[in-house]
mmCIF file of the N, C-alpha and C atoms, coordinates in Angstrom:
data_MODEL
# 
_entry.id   MODEL 
# 
loop_
_atom_site.group_PDB 
_atom_site.id 
_atom_site.type_symbol 
_atom_site.label_atom_id 
_atom_site.label_alt_id 
_atom_site.label_comp_id 
_atom_site.label_asym_id 
_atom_site.label_entity_id 
_atom_site.label_seq_id 
_atom_site.pdbx_PDB_ins_code 
_atom_site.Cartn_x 
_atom_site.Cartn_y 
_atom_site.Cartn_z 
_atom_site.occupancy 
_atom_site.B_iso_or_equiv 
_atom_site.pdbx_formal_charge 
_atom_site.auth_seq_id 
_atom_site.auth_comp_id 
_atom_site.auth_asym_id 
_atom_site.auth_atom_id 
_atom_site.pdbx_PDB_model_num 
ATOM 1   N N  . MET A 1 1  ? 23.348  33.772  -12.245 1.00 0.00 ? 1  MET A N  1 
ATOM 2   C CA . MET A 1 1  ? 23.422  34.576  -11.089 1.00 0.00 ? 1  MET A CA 1 
ATOM 3   C C  . MET A 1 1  ? 23.968  33.807  -9.927  1.00 0.00 ? 1  MET A C  1 
ATOM 4   N N  . LYS A 1 2  ? 24.888  34.449  -9.279  1.00 0.00 ? 2  LYS A N  1 
ATOM 5   C CA . LYS A 1 2  ? 25.470  33.760  -8.096  1.00 0.00 ? 2  LYS A CA 1 
ATOM 6   C C  . LYS A 1 2  ? 24.717  33.935  -6.836  1.00 0.00 ? 2  LYS A C  1 
ATOM 7   N N  . THR A 1 3  ? 24.789  32.974  -5.867  1.00 0.00 ? 3  THR A N  1 
ATOM 8   C CA . THR A 1 3  ? 24.256  33.061  -4.522  1.00 0.00 ? 3  THR A CA 1 
ATOM 9   C C  . THR A 1 3  ? 25.070  33.847  -3.731  1.00 0.00 ? 3  THR A C  1 
ATOM 10  N N  . PRO A 1 4  ? 24.676  34.204  -2.577  1.00 0.00 ? 4  PRO A N  1 
ATOM 11  C CA . PRO A 1 4  ? 25.483  35.073  -1.619  1.00 0.00 ? 4  PRO A CA 1 
ATOM 12  C C  . PRO A 1 4  ? 26.720  34.251  -1.187  1.00 0.00 ? 4  PRO A C  1 
ATOM 13  N N  . THR A 1 5  ? 26.669  32.974  -1.212  1.00 0.00 ? 5  THR A N  1 
ATOM 14  C CA . THR A 1 5  ? 27.849  32.136  -0.712  1.00 0.00 ? 5  THR A CA 1 
ATOM 15  C C  . THR A 1 5  ? 28.889  32.054  -1.791  1.00 0.00 ? 5  THR A C  1 
ATOM 16  N N  . GLY A 1 6  ? 28.557  32.395  -3.056  1.00 0.00 ? 6  GLY A N  1 
ATOM 17  C CA . GLY A 1 6  ? 29.466  32.280  -4.231  1.00 0.00 ? 6  GLY A CA 1 
ATOM 18  C C  . GLY A 1 6  ? 29.283  31.033  -4.955  1.00 0.00 ? 6  GLY A C  1 
ATOM 19  N N  . THR A 1 7  ? 28.398  30.164  -4.581  1.00 0.00 ? 7  THR A N  1 
ATOM 20  C CA . THR A 1 7  ? 28.205  28.859  -5.395  1.00 0.00 ? 7  THR A CA 1 
ATOM 21  C C  . THR A 1 7  ? 27.077  29.091  -6.253  1.00 0.00 ? 7  THR A C  1 
ATOM 22  N N  . SER A 1 8  ? 27.150  28.265  -7.296  1.00 0.00 ? 8  SER A N  1 
ATOM 23  C CA . SER A 1 8  ? 25.946  28.304  -8.325  1.00 0.00 ? 8  SER A CA 1 
ATOM 24  C C  . SER A 1 8  ? 24.754  27.565  -7.655  1.00 0.00 ? 8  SER A C  1 
ATOM 25  N N  . GLU A 1 9  ? 23.493  27.842  -8.288  1.00 0.00 ? 9  GLU A N  1 
ATOM 26  C CA . GLU A 1 9  ? 22.343  27.157  -7.650  1.00 0.00 ? 9  GLU A CA 1 
ATOM 27  C C  . GLU A 1 9  ? 22.328  25.727  -7.988  1.00 0.00 ? 9  GLU A C  1 
ATOM 28  N N  . THR A 1 10 ? 22.883  25.355  -9.190  1.00 0.00 ? 10 THR A N  1 
ATOM 29  C CA . THR A 1 10 ? 22.852  23.895  -9.549  1.00 0.00 ? 10 THR A CA 1 
ATOM 30  C C  . THR A 1 10 ? 23.791  23.147  -8.761  1.00 0.00 ? 10 THR A C  1 
ATOM 31  N N  . ALA A 1 11 ? 24.911  23.634  -8.359  1.00 0.00 ? 11 ALA A N  1 
ATOM 32  C CA . ALA A 1 11 ? 25.788  22.812  -7.545  1.00 0.00 ? 11 ALA A CA 1 
ATOM 33  C C  . ALA A 1 11 ? 25.288  22.734  -6.123  1.00 0.00 ? 11 ALA A C  1 
ATOM 34  N N  . ALA A 1 12 ? 24.518  23.683  -5.685  1.00 0.00 ? 12 ALA A N  1 
ATOM 35  C CA . ALA A 1 12 ? 24.034  23.701  -4.239  1.00 0.00 ? 12 ALA A CA 1 
ATOM 36  C C  . ALA A 1 12 ? 22.953  22.673  -4.145  1.00 0.00 ? 12 ALA A C  1 
ATOM 37  N N  . SER A 1 13 ? 22.105  22.451  -5.209  1.00 0.00 ? 13 SER A N  1 
ATOM 38  C CA . SER A 1 13 ? 20.999  21.526  -5.139  1.00 0.00 ? 13 SER A CA 1 
ATOM 39  C C  . SER A 1 13 ? 21.310  20.109  -5.481  1.00 0.00 ? 13 SER A C  1 
ATOM 40  N N  . ALA A 1 14 ? 22.538  19.796  -5.918  1.00 0.00 ? 14 ALA A N  1 
ATOM 41  C CA . ALA A 1 14 ? 22.937  18.513  -6.262  1.00 0.00 ? 14 ALA A CA 1 
ATOM 42  C C  . ALA A 1 14 ? 23.045  17.613  -5.020  1.00 0.00 ? 14 ALA A C  1 
ATOM 43  N N  . PRO A 1 15 ? 22.428  16.450  -5.022  1.00 0.00 ? 15 PRO A N  1 
ATOM 44  C CA . PRO A 1 15 ? 22.615  15.578  -3.783  1.00 0.00 ? 15 PRO A CA 1 
ATOM 45  C C  . PRO A 1 15 ? 23.966  14.957  -3.754  1.00 0.00 ? 15 PRO A C  1 
ATOM 46  N N  . ALA A 1 16 ? 24.408  14.757  -2.539  1.00 0.00 ? 16 ALA A N  1 
ATOM 47  C CA . ALA A 1 16 ? 25.678  14.084  -2.375  1.00 0.00 ? 16 ALA A CA 1 
ATOM 48  C C  . ALA A 1 16 ? 25.520  12.618  -2.623  1.00 0.00 ? 16 ALA A C  1 
ATOM 49  N N  . LYS A 1 17 ? 26.571  12.016  -3.232  1.00 0.00 ? 17 LYS A N  1 
ATOM 50  C CA . LYS A 1 17 ? 26.527  10.606  -3.656  1.00 0.00 ? 17 LYS A CA 1 
ATOM 51  C C  . LYS A 1 17 ? 26.901  9.730   -2.340  1.00 0.00 ? 17 LYS A C  1 
ATOM 52  N N  . LYS A 1 18 ? 26.151  8.736   -2.255  1.00 0.00 ? 18 LYS A N  1 
ATOM 53  C CA . LYS A 1 18 ? 26.449  7.818   -1.072  1.00 0.00 ? 18 LYS A CA 1 
ATOM 54  C C  . LYS A 1 18 ? 27.434  6.731   -1.593  1.00 0.00 ? 18 LYS A C  1 
ATOM 55  N N  . PRO A 1 19 ? 28.307  6.332   -0.696  1.00 0.00 ? 19 PRO A N  1 
ATOM 56  C CA . PRO A 1 19 ? 29.307  5.357   -1.072  1.00 0.00 ? 19 PRO A CA 1 
ATOM 57  C C  . PRO A 1 19 ? 28.665  3.983   -1.258  1.00 0.00 ? 19 PRO A C  1 
ATOM 58  N N  . ARG A 1 20 ? 28.995  3.226   -2.237  1.00 0.00 ? 20 ARG A N  1 
ATOM 59  C CA . ARG A 1 20 ? 28.514  1.868   -2.476  1.00 0.00 ? 20 ARG A CA 1 
ATOM 60  C C  . ARG A 1 20 ? 29.051  0.985   -1.379  1.00 0.00 ? 20 ARG A C  1 
ATOM 61  N N  . VAL A 1 21 ? 28.258  0.059   -0.967  1.00 0.00 ? 21 VAL A N  1 
ATOM 62  C CA . VAL A 1 21 ? 28.591  -0.975  0.021   1.00 0.00 ? 21 VAL A CA 1 
ATOM 63  C C  . VAL A 1 21 ? 28.477  -2.414  -0.582  1.00 0.00 ? 21 VAL A C  1 
ATOM 64  N N  . GLY A 1 22 ? 29.240  -3.260  -0.124  1.00 0.00 ? 22 GLY A N  1 
ATOM 65  C CA . GLY A 1 22 ? 29.277  -4.620  -0.617  1.00 0.00 ? 22 GLY A CA 1 
ATOM 66  C C  . GLY A 1 22 ? 28.062  -5.326  -0.018  1.00 0.00 ? 22 GLY A C  1 
ATOM 67  N N  . PRO A 1 23 ? 27.847  -6.500  -0.569  1.00 0.00 ? 23 PRO A N  1 
ATOM 68  C CA . PRO A 1 23 ? 26.599  -7.345  -0.270  1.00 0.00 ? 23 PRO A CA 1 
ATOM 69  C C  . PRO A 1 23 ? 26.577  -7.737  1.258   1.00 0.00 ? 23 PRO A C  1 
ATOM 70  N N  . PHE A 1 24 ? 27.784  -7.987  1.872   1.00 0.00 ? 24 PHE A N  1 
ATOM 71  C CA . PHE A 1 24 ? 27.774  -8.439  3.231   1.00 0.00 ? 24 PHE A CA 1 
ATOM 72  C C  . PHE A 1 24 ? 27.463  -7.227  4.231   1.00 0.00 ? 24 PHE A C  1 
ATOM 73  N N  . THR A 1 25 ? 27.958  -6.125  3.805   1.00 0.00 ? 25 THR A N  1 
ATOM 74  C CA . THR A 1 25 ? 27.612  -4.944  4.551   1.00 0.00 ? 25 THR A CA 1 
ATOM 75  C C  . THR A 1 25 ? 26.177  -4.547  4.444   1.00 0.00 ? 25 THR A C  1 
ATOM 76  N N  . PHE A 1 26 ? 25.641  -4.656  3.143   1.00 0.00 ? 26 PHE A N  1 
ATOM 77  C CA . PHE A 1 26 ? 24.196  -4.391  2.927   1.00 0.00 ? 26 PHE A CA 1 
ATOM 78  C C  . PHE A 1 26 ? 23.303  -5.274  3.762   1.00 0.00 ? 26 PHE A C  1 
ATOM 79  N N  . PHE A 1 27 ? 23.570  -6.646  3.790   1.00 0.00 ? 27 PHE A N  1 
ATOM 80  C CA . PHE A 1 27 ? 22.752  -7.493  4.589   1.00 0.00 ? 27 PHE A CA 1 
ATOM 81  C C  . PHE A 1 27 ? 22.860  -7.316  6.079   1.00 0.00 ? 27 PHE A C  1 
ATOM 82  N N  . LYS A 1 28 ? 24.060  -6.830  6.547   1.00 0.00 ? 28 LYS A N  1 
ATOM 83  C CA . LYS A 1 28 ? 24.335  -6.569  7.893   1.00 0.00 ? 28 LYS A CA 1 
ATOM 84  C C  . LYS A 1 28 ? 23.356  -5.330  8.272   1.00 0.00 ? 28 LYS A C  1 
ATOM 85  N N  . GLN A 1 29 ? 23.324  -4.302  7.422   1.00 0.00 ? 29 GLN A N  1 
ATOM 86  C CA . GLN A 1 29 ? 22.520  -3.178  7.705   1.00 0.00 ? 29 GLN A CA 1 
ATOM 87  C C  . GLN A 1 29 ? 20.975  -3.558  7.655   1.00 0.00 ? 29 GLN A C  1 
ATOM 88  N N  . VAL A 1 30 ? 20.654  -4.386  6.809   1.00 0.00 ? 30 VAL A N  1 
ATOM 89  C CA . VAL A 1 30 ? 19.263  -4.873  6.685   1.00 0.00 ? 30 VAL A CA 1 
ATOM 90  C C  . VAL A 1 30 ? 18.855  -5.568  7.942   1.00 0.00 ? 30 VAL A C  1 
ATOM 91  N N  . ARG A 1 31 ? 19.726  -6.422  8.399   1.00 0.00 ? 31 ARG A N  1 
ATOM 92  C CA . ARG A 1 31 ? 19.456  -7.090  9.719   1.00 0.00 ? 31 ARG A CA 1 
ATOM 93  C C  . ARG A 1 31 ? 19.346  -6.114  10.920  1.00 0.00 ? 31 ARG A C  1 
ATOM 94  N N  . GLN A 1 32 ? 20.238  -5.121  10.897  1.00 0.00 ? 32 GLN A N  1 
ATOM 95  C CA . GLN A 1 32 ? 20.176  -4.108  11.997  1.00 0.00 ? 32 GLN A CA 1 
ATOM 96  C C  . GLN A 1 32 ? 18.819  -3.327  11.944  1.00 0.00 ? 32 GLN A C  1 
ATOM 97  N N  . GLU A 1 33 ? 18.401  -2.977  10.727  1.00 0.00 ? 33 GLU A N  1 
ATOM 98  C CA . GLU A 1 33 ? 17.135  -2.249  10.646  1.00 0.00 ? 33 GLU A CA 1 
ATOM 99  C C  . GLU A 1 33 ? 15.931  -3.170  11.031  1.00 0.00 ? 33 GLU A C  1 
ATOM 100 N N  . ALA A 1 34 ? 15.980  -4.402  10.578  1.00 0.00 ? 34 ALA A N  1 
ATOM 101 C CA . ALA A 1 34 ? 14.927  -5.366  10.889  1.00 0.00 ? 34 ALA A CA 1 
ATOM 102 C C  . ALA A 1 34 ? 14.801  -5.528  12.455  1.00 0.00 ? 34 ALA A C  1 
ATOM 103 N N  . SER A 1 35 ? 15.889  -5.470  13.164  1.00 0.00 ? 35 SER A N  1 
ATOM 104 C CA . SER A 1 35 ? 15.895  -5.557  14.600  1.00 0.00 ? 35 SER A CA 1 
ATOM 105 C C  . SER A 1 35 ? 15.103  -4.396  15.192  1.00 0.00 ? 35 SER A C  1 
ATOM 106 N N  . LYS A 1 36 ? 15.051  -3.308  14.590  1.00 0.00 ? 36 LYS A N  1 
ATOM 107 C CA . LYS A 1 36 ? 14.451  -2.037  15.060  1.00 0.00 ? 36 LYS A CA 1 
ATOM 108 C C  . LYS A 1 36 ? 12.910  -2.105  14.960  1.00 0.00 ? 36 LYS A C  1 
ATOM 109 N N  . VAL A 1 37 ? 12.404  -2.990  14.126  1.00 0.00 ? 37 VAL A N  1 
ATOM 110 C CA . VAL A 1 37 ? 11.038  -2.946  13.821  1.00 0.00 ? 37 VAL A CA 1 
ATOM 111 C C  . VAL A 1 37 ? 10.181  -3.584  15.081  1.00 0.00 ? 37 VAL A C  1 
ATOM 112 N N  . THR A 1 38 ? 9.055   -2.893  15.207  1.00 0.00 ? 38 THR A N  1 
ATOM 113 C CA . THR A 1 38 ? 8.154   -3.326  16.323  1.00 0.00 ? 38 THR A CA 1 
ATOM 114 C C  . THR A 1 38 ? 7.218   -4.324  15.695  1.00 0.00 ? 38 THR A C  1 
ATOM 115 N N  . TRP A 1 39 ? 7.377   -5.665  15.962  1.00 0.00 ? 39 TRP A N  1 
ATOM 116 C CA . TRP A 1 39 ? 6.567   -6.675  15.355  1.00 0.00 ? 39 TRP A CA 1 
ATOM 117 C C  . TRP A 1 39 ? 5.319   -6.823  16.192  1.00 0.00 ? 39 TRP A C  1 
ATOM 118 N N  . THR A 1 40 ? 4.199   -7.210  15.478  1.00 0.00 ? 40 THR A N  1 
ATOM 119 C CA . THR A 1 40 ? 2.918   -7.383  16.121  1.00 0.00 ? 40 THR A CA 1 
ATOM 120 C C  . THR A 1 40 ? 3.004   -8.705  16.972  1.00 0.00 ? 40 THR A C  1 
ATOM 121 N N  . SER A 1 41 ? 2.094   -8.709  18.054  1.00 0.00 ? 41 SER A N  1 
ATOM 122 C CA . SER A 1 41 ? 2.028   -9.942  18.760  1.00 0.00 ? 41 SER A CA 1 
ATOM 123 C C  . SER A 1 41 ? 1.181   -10.924 18.088  1.00 0.00 ? 41 SER A C  1 
ATOM 124 N N  . ARG A 1 42 ? 1.216   -12.218 18.441  1.00 0.00 ? 42 ARG A N  1 
ATOM 125 C CA . ARG A 1 42 ? 0.329   -13.254 17.807  1.00 0.00 ? 42 ARG A CA 1 
ATOM 126 C C  . ARG A 1 42 ? -1.103  -12.889 17.996  1.00 0.00 ? 42 ARG A C  1 
ATOM 127 N N  . GLN A 1 43 ? -1.551  -12.376 19.151  1.00 0.00 ? 43 GLN A N  1 
ATOM 128 C CA . GLN A 1 43 ? -2.913  -12.015 19.348  1.00 0.00 ? 43 GLN A CA 1 
ATOM 129 C C  . GLN A 1 43 ? -3.317  -10.869 18.438  1.00 0.00 ? 43 GLN A C  1 
ATOM 130 N N  . GLU A 1 44 ? -2.503  -9.875  18.232  1.00 0.00 ? 44 GLU A N  1 
ATOM 131 C CA . GLU A 1 44 ? -2.823  -8.740  17.327  1.00 0.00 ? 44 GLU A CA 1 
ATOM 132 C C  . GLU A 1 44 ? -3.011  -9.248  15.967  1.00 0.00 ? 44 GLU A C  1 
ATOM 133 N N  . THR A 1 45 ? -2.091  -10.225 15.561  1.00 0.00 ? 45 THR A N  1 
ATOM 134 C CA . THR A 1 45 ? -2.156  -10.724 14.149  1.00 0.00 ? 45 THR A CA 1 
ATOM 135 C C  . THR A 1 45 ? -3.367  -11.555 13.870  1.00 0.00 ? 45 THR A C  1 
ATOM 136 N N  . ILE A 1 46 ? -3.864  -12.328 14.858  1.00 0.00 ? 46 ILE A N  1 
ATOM 137 C CA . ILE A 1 46 ? -5.129  -13.030 14.821  1.00 0.00 ? 46 ILE A CA 1 
ATOM 138 C C  . ILE A 1 46 ? -6.223  -12.183 14.744  1.00 0.00 ? 46 ILE A C  1 
ATOM 139 N N  . TYR A 1 47 ? -6.284  -11.132 15.574  1.00 0.00 ? 47 TYR A N  1 
ATOM 140 C CA . TYR A 1 47 ? -7.308  -10.133 15.516  1.00 0.00 ? 47 TYR A CA 1 
ATOM 141 C C  . TYR A 1 47 ? -7.507  -9.457  14.173  1.00 0.00 ? 47 TYR A C  1 
ATOM 142 N N  . ALA A 1 48 ? -6.342  -8.978  13.632  1.00 0.00 ? 48 ALA A N  1 
ATOM 143 C CA . ALA A 1 48 ? -6.373  -8.275  12.384  1.00 0.00 ? 48 ALA A CA 1 
ATOM 144 C C  . ALA A 1 48 ? -6.837  -9.231  11.269  1.00 0.00 ? 48 ALA A C  1 
ATOM 145 N N  . THR A 1 49 ? -6.393  -10.447 11.315  1.00 0.00 ? 49 THR A N  1 
ATOM 146 C CA . THR A 1 49 ? -6.815  -11.495 10.257  1.00 0.00 ? 49 THR A CA 1 
ATOM 147 C C  . THR A 1 49 ? -8.280  -11.718 10.337  1.00 0.00 ? 49 THR A C  1 
ATOM 148 N N  . ILE A 1 50 ? -8.933  -11.859 11.555  1.00 0.00 ? 50 ILE A N  1 
ATOM 149 C CA . ILE A 1 50 ? -10.322 -12.071 11.689  1.00 0.00 ? 50 ILE A CA 1 
ATOM 150 C C  . ILE A 1 50 ? -11.045 -10.806 11.166  1.00 0.00 ? 50 ILE A C  1 
ATOM 151 N N  . MET A 1 51 ? -10.664 -9.552  11.565  1.00 0.00 ? 51 MET A N  1 
ATOM 152 C CA . MET A 1 51 ? -11.293 -8.440  11.057  1.00 0.00 ? 51 MET A CA 1 
ATOM 153 C C  . MET A 1 51 ? -11.202 -8.260  9.481   1.00 0.00 ? 51 MET A C  1 
ATOM 154 N N  . THR A 1 52 ? -10.135 -8.729  8.933   1.00 0.00 ? 52 THR A N  1 
ATOM 155 C CA . THR A 1 52 ? -9.989  -8.706  7.479   1.00 0.00 ? 52 THR A CA 1 
ATOM 156 C C  . THR A 1 52 ? -10.910 -9.567  6.850   1.00 0.00 ? 52 THR A C  1 
ATOM 157 N N  . LEU A 1 53 ? -11.051 -10.775 7.365   1.00 0.00 ? 53 LEU A N  1 
ATOM 158 C CA . LEU A 1 53 ? -12.032 -11.819 6.835   1.00 0.00 ? 53 LEU A CA 1 
ATOM 159 C C  . LEU A 1 53 ? -13.518 -11.302 6.969   1.00 0.00 ? 53 LEU A C  1 
ATOM 160 N N  . VAL A 1 54 ? -13.758 -10.711 8.051   1.00 0.00 ? 54 VAL A N  1 
ATOM 161 C CA . VAL A 1 54 ? -15.210 -10.096 8.341   1.00 0.00 ? 54 VAL A CA 1 
ATOM 162 C C  . VAL A 1 54 ? -15.440 -9.009  7.253   1.00 0.00 ? 54 VAL A C  1 
ATOM 163 N N  . MET A 1 55 ? -14.518 -8.162  7.083   1.00 0.00 ? 55 MET A N  1 
ATOM 164 C CA . MET A 1 55 ? -14.693 -7.043  6.040   1.00 0.00 ? 55 MET A CA 1 
ATOM 165 C C  . MET A 1 55 ? -14.755 -7.628  4.673   1.00 0.00 ? 55 MET A C  1 
ATOM 166 N N  . VAL A 1 56 ? -14.083 -8.656  4.356   1.00 0.00 ? 56 VAL A N  1 
ATOM 167 C CA . VAL A 1 56 ? -14.281 -9.306  2.950   1.00 0.00 ? 56 VAL A CA 1 
ATOM 168 C C  . VAL A 1 56 ? -15.586 -9.832  2.799   1.00 0.00 ? 56 VAL A C  1 
ATOM 169 N N  . VAL A 1 57 ? -16.213 -10.506 3.831   1.00 0.00 ? 57 VAL A N  1 
ATOM 170 C CA . VAL A 1 57 ? -17.432 -10.999 3.743   1.00 0.00 ? 57 VAL A CA 1 
ATOM 171 C C  . VAL A 1 57 ? -18.480 -9.907  3.589   1.00 0.00 ? 57 VAL A C  1 
ATOM 172 N N  . VAL A 1 58 ? -18.327 -8.827  4.414   1.00 0.00 ? 58 VAL A N  1 
ATOM 173 C CA . VAL A 1 58 ? -19.217 -7.670  4.245   1.00 0.00 ? 58 VAL A CA 1 
ATOM 174 C C  . VAL A 1 58 ? -19.194 -7.055  2.915   1.00 0.00 ? 58 VAL A C  1 
ATOM 175 N N  . ALA A 1 59 ? -17.975 -6.871  2.296   1.00 0.00 ? 59 ALA A N  1 
ATOM 176 C CA . ALA A 1 59 ? -17.783 -6.221  1.068   1.00 0.00 ? 59 ALA A CA 1 
ATOM 177 C C  . ALA A 1 59 ? -18.461 -7.103  -0.029  1.00 0.00 ? 59 ALA A C  1 
ATOM 178 N N  . ALA A 1 60 ? -18.223 -8.521  0.087   1.00 0.00 ? 60 ALA A N  1 
ATOM 179 C CA . ALA A 1 60 ? -18.744 -9.421  -0.865  1.00 0.00 ? 60 ALA A CA 1 
ATOM 180 C C  . ALA A 1 60 ? -20.263 -9.417  -0.852  1.00 0.00 ? 60 ALA A C  1 
ATOM 181 N N  . ALA A 1 61 ? -20.921 -9.412  0.359   1.00 0.00 ? 61 ALA A N  1 
ATOM 182 C CA . ALA A 1 61 ? -22.350 -9.282  0.447   1.00 0.00 ? 61 ALA A CA 1 
ATOM 183 C C  . ALA A 1 61 ? -22.876 -8.037  -0.173  1.00 0.00 ? 61 ALA A C  1 
ATOM 184 N N  . PHE A 1 62 ? -22.203 -6.916  0.142   1.00 0.00 ? 62 PHE A N  1 
ATOM 185 C CA . PHE A 1 62 ? -22.650 -5.605  -0.453  1.00 0.00 ? 62 PHE A CA 1 
ATOM 186 C C  . PHE A 1 62 ? -22.634 -5.642  -1.992  1.00 0.00 ? 62 PHE A C  1 
ATOM 187 N N  . PHE A 1 63 ? -21.506 -6.054  -2.559  1.00 0.00 ? 63 PHE A N  1 
ATOM 188 C CA . PHE A 1 63 ? -21.365 -6.067  -4.038  1.00 0.00 ? 63 PHE A CA 1 
ATOM 189 C C  . PHE A 1 63 ? -22.340 -7.107  -4.618  1.00 0.00 ? 63 PHE A C  1 
ATOM 190 N N  . TYR A 1 64 ? -22.660 -8.249  -3.950  1.00 0.00 ? 64 TYR A N  1 
ATOM 191 C CA . TYR A 1 64 ? -23.619 -9.167  -4.449  1.00 0.00 ? 64 TYR A CA 1 
ATOM 192 C C  . TYR A 1 64 ? -24.980 -8.468  -4.527  1.00 0.00 ? 64 TYR A C  1 
ATOM 193 N N  . MET A 1 65 ? -25.271 -7.749  -3.431  1.00 0.00 ? 65 MET A N  1 
ATOM 194 C CA . MET A 1 65 ? -26.673 -7.137  -3.470  1.00 0.00 ? 65 MET A CA 1 
ATOM 195 C C  . MET A 1 65 ? -26.650 -5.936  -4.409  1.00 0.00 ? 65 MET A C  1 
ATOM 196 N N  . ALA A 1 66 ? -25.668 -5.248  -4.566  1.00 0.00 ? 66 ALA A N  1 
ATOM 197 C CA . ALA A 1 66 ? -25.769 -4.132  -5.552  1.00 0.00 ? 66 ALA A CA 1 
ATOM 198 C C  . ALA A 1 66 ? -25.782 -4.721  -6.946  1.00 0.00 ? 66 ALA A C  1 
ATOM 199 N N  . ASP A 1 67 ? -25.087 -5.863  -7.228  1.00 0.00 ? 67 ASP A N  1 
ATOM 200 C CA . ASP A 1 67 ? -25.268 -6.422  -8.453  1.00 0.00 ? 67 ASP A CA 1 
ATOM 201 C C  . ASP A 1 67 ? -26.661 -6.862  -8.783  1.00 0.00 ? 67 ASP A C  1 
ATOM 202 N N  . ALA A 1 68 ? -27.284 -7.505  -7.759  1.00 0.00 ? 68 ALA A N  1 
ATOM 203 C CA . ALA A 1 68 ? -28.626 -8.030  -7.895  1.00 0.00 ? 68 ALA A CA 1 
ATOM 204 C C  . ALA A 1 68 ? -29.599 -6.941  -8.212  1.00 0.00 ? 68 ALA A C  1 
ATOM 205 N N  . VAL A 1 69 ? -29.494 -5.745  -7.525  1.00 0.00 ? 69 VAL A N  1 
ATOM 206 C CA . VAL A 1 69 ? -30.318 -4.573  -7.684  1.00 0.00 ? 69 VAL A CA 1 
ATOM 207 C C  . VAL A 1 69 ? -30.149 -4.060  -9.114  1.00 0.00 ? 69 VAL A C  1 
ATOM 208 N N  . VAL A 1 70 ? -28.906 -3.907  -9.600  1.00 0.00 ? 70 VAL A N  1 
ATOM 209 C CA . VAL A 1 70 ? -28.669 -3.446  -10.910 1.00 0.00 ? 70 VAL A CA 1 
ATOM 210 C C  . VAL A 1 70 ? -29.112 -4.340  -11.985 1.00 0.00 ? 70 VAL A C  1 
ATOM 211 N N  . THR A 1 71 ? -29.062 -5.689  -11.788 1.00 0.00 ? 71 THR A N  1 
ATOM 212 C CA . THR A 1 71 ? -29.598 -6.707  -12.737 1.00 0.00 ? 71 THR A CA 1 
ATOM 213 C C  . THR A 1 71 ? -31.074 -6.537  -12.760 1.00 0.00 ? 71 THR A C  1 
ATOM 214 N N  . ILE A 1 72 ? -31.803 -6.385  -11.688 1.00 0.00 ? 72 ILE A N  1 
ATOM 215 C CA . ILE A 1 72 ? -33.237 -6.226  -11.697 1.00 0.00 ? 72 ILE A CA 1 
ATOM 216 C C  . ILE A 1 72 ? -33.581 -5.024  -12.442 1.00 0.00 ? 72 ILE A C  1 
ATOM 217 N N  . GLY A 1 73 ? -32.937 -3.943  -12.204 1.00 0.00 ? 73 GLY A N  1 
ATOM 218 C CA . GLY A 1 73 ? -33.232 -2.685  -12.886 1.00 0.00 ? 73 GLY A CA 1 
ATOM 219 C C  . GLY A 1 73 ? -33.098 -2.743  -14.393 1.00 0.00 ? 73 GLY A C  1 
ATOM 220 N N  . VAL A 1 74 ? -31.906 -3.431  -14.784 1.00 0.00 ? 74 VAL A N  1 
ATOM 221 C CA . VAL A 1 74 ? -31.698 -3.597  -16.210 1.00 0.00 ? 74 VAL A CA 1 
ATOM 222 C C  . VAL A 1 74 ? -32.751 -4.401  -16.820 1.00 0.00 ? 74 VAL A C  1 
ATOM 223 N N  . ARG A 1 75 ? -33.104 -5.517  -16.259 1.00 0.00 ? 75 ARG A N  1 
ATOM 224 C CA . ARG A 1 75 ? -34.186 -6.426  -16.706 1.00 0.00 ? 75 ARG A CA 1 
ATOM 225 C C  . ARG A 1 75 ? -35.519 -5.711  -16.856 1.00 0.00 ? 75 ARG A C  1 
ATOM 226 N N  . PHE A 1 76 ? -35.808 -4.765  -15.879 1.00 0.00 ? 76 PHE A N  1 
ATOM 227 C CA . PHE A 1 76 ? -37.047 -4.030  -15.951 1.00 0.00 ? 76 PHE A CA 1 
ATOM 228 C C  . PHE A 1 76 ? -37.009 -3.040  -17.041 1.00 0.00 ? 76 PHE A C  1 
ATOM 229 N N  . LEU A 1 77 ? -35.916 -2.408  -17.275 1.00 0.00 ? 77 LEU A N  1 
ATOM 230 C CA . LEU A 1 77 ? -35.859 -1.311  -18.275 1.00 0.00 ? 77 LEU A CA 1 
ATOM 231 C C  . LEU A 1 77 ? -35.715 -1.999  -19.641 1.00 0.00 ? 77 LEU A C  1 
ATOM 232 N N  . THR A 1 78 ? -35.215 -3.165  -19.883 1.00 0.00 ? 78 THR A N  1 
ATOM 233 C CA . THR A 1 78 ? -35.046 -3.665  -21.211 1.00 0.00 ? 78 THR A CA 1 
ATOM 234 C C  . THR A 1 78 ? -36.255 -4.650  -21.494 1.00 0.00 ? 78 THR A C  1 
ATOM 235 N N  . GLY A 1 79 ? -36.958 -5.049  -20.461 1.00 0.00 ? 79 GLY A N  1 
ATOM 236 C CA . GLY A 1 79 ? -38.133 -5.936  -20.688 1.00 0.00 ? 79 GLY A CA 1 
ATOM 237 C C  . GLY A 1 79 ? -37.713 -7.382  -20.896 1.00 0.00 ? 79 GLY A C  1 
ATOM 238 N N  . THR A 1 80 ? -36.500 -7.753  -20.522 1.00 0.00 ? 80 THR A N  1 
ATOM 239 C CA . THR A 1 80 ? -36.159 -9.114  -20.616 1.00 0.00 ? 80 THR A CA 1 
ATOM 240 C C  . THR A 1 80 ? -36.232 -9.811  -19.326 1.00 0.00 ? 80 THR A C  1 
ATOM 241 N N  . GLU A 1 81 ? -36.490 -11.170 -19.381 1.00 0.00 ? 81 GLU A N  1 
ATOM 242 C CA . GLU A 1 81 ? -36.722 -11.872 -18.171 1.00 0.00 ? 81 GLU A CA 1 
ATOM 243 C C  . GLU A 1 81 ? -35.429 -12.762 -17.727 1.00 0.00 ? 81 GLU A C  1 
ATOM 244 N N  . SER A 1 82 ? -34.708 -13.096 -18.791 1.00 0.00 ? 82 SER A N  1 
ATOM 245 C CA . SER A 1 82 ? -33.435 -13.862 -18.488 1.00 0.00 ? 82 SER A CA 1 
ATOM 246 C C  . SER A 1 82 ? -32.275 -13.369 -19.329 1.00 0.00 ? 82 SER A C  1 
ATOM 247 N N  . LEU A 1 83 ? -31.156 -13.273 -18.550 1.00 0.00 ? 83 LEU A N  1 
ATOM 248 C CA . LEU A 1 83 ? -29.957 -12.715 -19.298 1.00 0.00 ? 83 LEU A CA 1 
ATOM 249 C C  . LEU A 1 83 ? -28.868 -13.846 -19.404 1.00 0.00 ? 83 LEU A C  1 
# 
């Protein structure tokens, strides 16, 4: 079935091909895009790093405690004292 414009549906949905660029043009475009990036300041990076380390310690403590509780429960249910 034809669309009102007279083109088939498959031809209308096909994406247009982008022209290939050489390596020098590609790296020039990459450099242009990198210059548009808003980089974090040194203070923001340090703050984010500290918060990440704090969260890692909190998560490690949580999983250590959860493992200890599960271990005690399994020992109680199985009647074993050492695993």
